[in-house]
N, C-alpha and C positions, 0 to 999 in steps of 0.2 A: 504494500500499500504506500503510495507516494503522498507526502504532505508538502504544502506550500508554505514557506516561511514568509510572514508578512513583514513589511518594513516598519521600523520604529516610528512612533507618532512624530509628525513634523518632517519626516524624510520620505521623499517619493523615490520609488525605484526608477532609475533613468531609463528612458525608452531606448530600444536598440537603434543604433545609427543606421540610417539608410543612405544609399548613394544619392547625391543630389547633383543636379545639373549645374547649379550655381550655389555651392556650399557657403554657409555663413557661420562665422565664429560668433558665439554669444557667451563670452566668458572674459575673464581678466579684470583689470581695474575698472574699465569703463566699457561694459558690453554694448552700450549705445553712446557714441556712434561706432565704436569698435576700433580694432587695431588699424585696419586699412584706411577707412574713411578718416579716422583721427590722425593717423600718421601722414597721409597725403595732405591733409589740411594744414598740419603743423609745418610742412615743408613748402607747399605751393602758395598758401595764403600770404606769408610774409614776402616771398619772392615776387609775387605779382604786385603787391603794394609798392615794393621797392622799384620795380620796373616802371610802374605808373608815375611815381615821384621823379625818377631820373629822366624820363622822357620829356617832361615839361620843365626841366631845369633851366634851359636857355631863356625862358620867358619870365617876365616880371610877375610878381606874386598876385597882384590885385585883379579883380574881375574884368576891368576894361581891357587890360593887356591879354588876359586869357581869351576873351572873345575875339580880339584882334588876331591872336595866334591861331585861333580856329579858322579864321577866314584865309590866313596865309599858309597854314600848314594843316589842312583838315584831317589828313590821314594820321599824322603824327599825334595830334591832339586827341583824335578819336581813340587811337591805340592807348594813349596815356590814361585817359579817363576810363576807358573800358577795362584796362588791366587793374586799375585801382578799385573800381567797383566790384570786379570779380574777386579780387583778393579780399575785399571787405566781407563779401558773402561767404567765401570759403573759410574764413577765420572762425566761424561759430563752432564747428566741430573741434578745432584746436583749443578754443576756450573750454569746451566741455571736458576734453581729455585733461587739460592742465588743472582745471578745478577738481576733477575726480582724484587726481594724484595728490593735490594739496589737502583735500578733504580727509585723507587718511589720518593726518596729524592735526590739522588746523581747519576743522569743518566750518567754523564761523567765517574765517577769511575766505575760504573757498566759496561759500554760499554768496556772500556780498560781492566779492570780486567777480565771480562768474556771472551773476545776475547783472551787475553794472556793466561789465564788459560787453555782454550780449546786447543789452539795451543800447549801448553806445554804437554797436555795429548796425542796429536797426536805424539809428539816427543818421549815420553816415550813408546808409543805403537811400534814405529819403533825400539827403543832399545830392546824391548821385542822380536821382530822378529829376530834381530841379536843374542840375547841370545839363542833363540831356535836353530838357525842354528849352533852356536858354540857348543852347547850341543850334537846335533846330530853328528857333526864332531868328537867330543870326543868319542862318542859311537862307531862310525864306524872306525875311524883312530887312536884312542888312545889319551890320555890326552896330551902327549908330542907334537904330531903333531898339535892338536888344540891350545895348548898354544903358540907354535911357530908362527902359522898363525895369531892368535889374536895379539900377540906381534909385529909382522911385519906390521900389518895394523891398529893398535890402533891409533886413532886420525886422521885417513884418513877423508878427507872432504866428506860430503854428504849434500844434501839440508836441512836436518833437523838440521844440526849444527847451522843454523841461529836462531833456536827456543830455544837454550839453555837458553838465557836470559828470554824468555817467561815462561819456566818451573819454574823459581824462581820468576820472577817479577809478574806473574799473581796472585799468592796467596797473595803477599804483597799488591798489589793494592786492591784486594777484601777485605783484612782485614781492610785496611784504610776505604774503602767504607762501609763495614758492620758496623764499629764503628760510622762513621759520620752519617750514615742513621739510626742508632739505631736498626739495625737488630741483632747485637751481642753486648753484653757488653764489657767493656775493656779487661777483663780477657780472654774471649773466642775469642776476636779479635786478641789478642796477640798470643793465641794458634793457630789460623788459620795462622797467619803470620809465625809461626815456621815451617809450612809445606815447606817453601822455603829452609829449611836446609836439606831436603831429598836429598841424593846424586843422581846425574844423570849420565847417560852414560851406557855403555855396561858392563854386568857381574859385577854389583856392589853388594857387600855384605852389611852387617849391621854394623853400627857404633853407638856409643852412641847418636850422633845427629840424626840418623835414627829413633831410638826409640822415642826421644823427638818429632821429626817431626810428626810421625804417631799418637802419643799420642795427640798432639795438634790438628791434623786434626779430630780425633775422638771426642775430647772434644768440638770442634767448631761445627761440622756438625751433629753428631748423635742425640743430643737433638733437633736440628732444624728439622731433619727428622721426629722425633716422633711428633713434633708440627704440621708439615705439614700433616702427616697422620691422625691426629686427627681433622684437620680443616675441618670438614664436617660430614655429616651423615655416619654411618657405613653401608656398603653394606649388602644385605641379604645373608644368607648362600648359597642359590642356586646360586646367582651371583658369590660368591667367588669360589664355586666348578666349575662352568662353565669356569671362567677365568683361574683357576689353570689348568684345563684340556687343555684348548686352548693353554696356554703358554707352558705347558709341551710337548704337541704334536708338537708345532712349533719348540721348541728347539731340540727335537729328530729328526724331519724331516730335519732341517737345518744342524744338525750334520752329519746325514747320507749322505746328498747331498754333504757336504763339504768333507767328507772322500772319496767320489767317485771321487773327483777332479773336 
């Protein structure tokens, strides 16, 4: 006679693994967004922000010169602002992974720093939308009309104005938390804190502080991203190819649907 031994209360017997076309890891320090999404975000997000900042380096910081640069160098400015906006969006998984690691020892700093940093990314994404509209206006109505409209409405209140403090404060809190939790050493924690110096708002160009800020972000997060990506077994080549095809097809489909309105 065969008896079945039940699992202790509170412990579920793990289900047998099945071969999956697109396997997903749901374990480790931060099961969501996971090792791969988090690691890629930690590497790609800061690098894209850095590319966006450096591409607009030759032009003056304030919005009239940014609009004029758009008219004279449309592809360069489009690439700059597009890279910056993409990097901003890609940073949210990086913040989630960093906050999860900080939370092991300093949960309070992880919570406040992570929430503030993500809210700051939302605000920067809103600014990117205004940038896009301003550039389209300059393309259609001319630089003078766009400059006049931006000048008349600059500083107008919107709900995201309340998040300006979060844009700067989130990185400072995360830097303190990363140092206190020993996720980052003192040098890289200071580098992460320097991200707070990145100018915020609509149609902002590049200043020396911008370069320092994105360099600090890269120094703090890119090596951590490499560590996260290496923290586990390497996937099989077939798995990489399937995931690459799936992600590429999803991006293309979403782009086509988005273009259709």
